[in-house]
N, C-alpha and C positions, 0 to 999 in steps of 0.2 A: 453615382451608383454603384454597388458593388453586388454581385450574385454569388452567393455561396451554394456550390453544386451537393448533393446527397453523397455520401461515400460511394455508393453503388452507381453512382452516374458514371456512364460509358463516354468514349471519346464522341461516339456518335450523339448522345444527349446533349455535351458541351456544345458541338456544332451546330445542333438543332437550336438551342438557346442563343447562341451567337448569331445566327442567321436572323432570328427576330430581330435582334438590336440592329443589324447591319441593314436589314429591309426598312428599318426606320429614318436611316439616314446617318447612324452614328458608327462610331469606330469601338472596336473590342480589344482587350488586352487580358490574353488568357495565362493565368498561372496554374500550371499543374503542380500539386503537392506529391508527397509520397501515396497519400490516399484519399486526396479531395483535391477538385479543382476551384477555382475562382475566376469569375469574369467580371472585369473591371469595365464600365462603360465610359468611354472619352466622348463628350460632346455635351449638349442640351439636353438634359436629361428629362426635362419637363414634357419633352414629347412622348415620353413613355410611362404608361400607367403600370406601376409595379405589381399590380394584381394580374395582368395577363401573363407576367413571368412566373410570379408565385404559384400560380393553378399548375404549371408544369410538375409531373410526379419526379422529375430528377432534381429540383430545385429544393433546397434546404430552406435558404431565406434570401431576401433582398433587403439591402440596407442603403438608405440614403447618406450621402456623405456630406457633413455639415461645412458651412463656410469657412470656420477657422481651419480645418484641416486642407482645404483647399489653397488658404493663403499660405500655410505653412509649407506645403509643398512647392508652391510657385516661389516662396523665398528661398527655399532648399536649391531648388534648380538654380535660381539666379547665383547663389553662391557657388555652386558647382562650376557653372560657365565662366564666372569670373576667375575662378581657382585655374580653370584650363586656360585661359586666355593668358594669365601670369606666368603660367609653366611656359606656354608657348613662346610668350615674349622673351623670358629667360634663356631658352633654348636658342632663340634668334639672336640675341645679343652675343650668347658665347660663340656662335658660328662667325658673327660678321666683325666681332671685336679681337 
């Protein structure tokens, strides 16, 4: 789930909304843009009713992330880890050989 904050939202507003999520036992990832902040929710978002967040005056919208995007992210993450492992392996080979 992704929460898009209004352009007028302050850092205290972002902290307030983040606390709502954290109090539900989930983690947040905040991205502060030049004029707007976005809060990504990490964990089982079925524990959160989006309406609870949408009523906050500082929130522009709440969007659920569909399964294909989650799968694409996981695949990308796996590819990144494999690439890092290969780079480390090549570095170790250079050192030891």
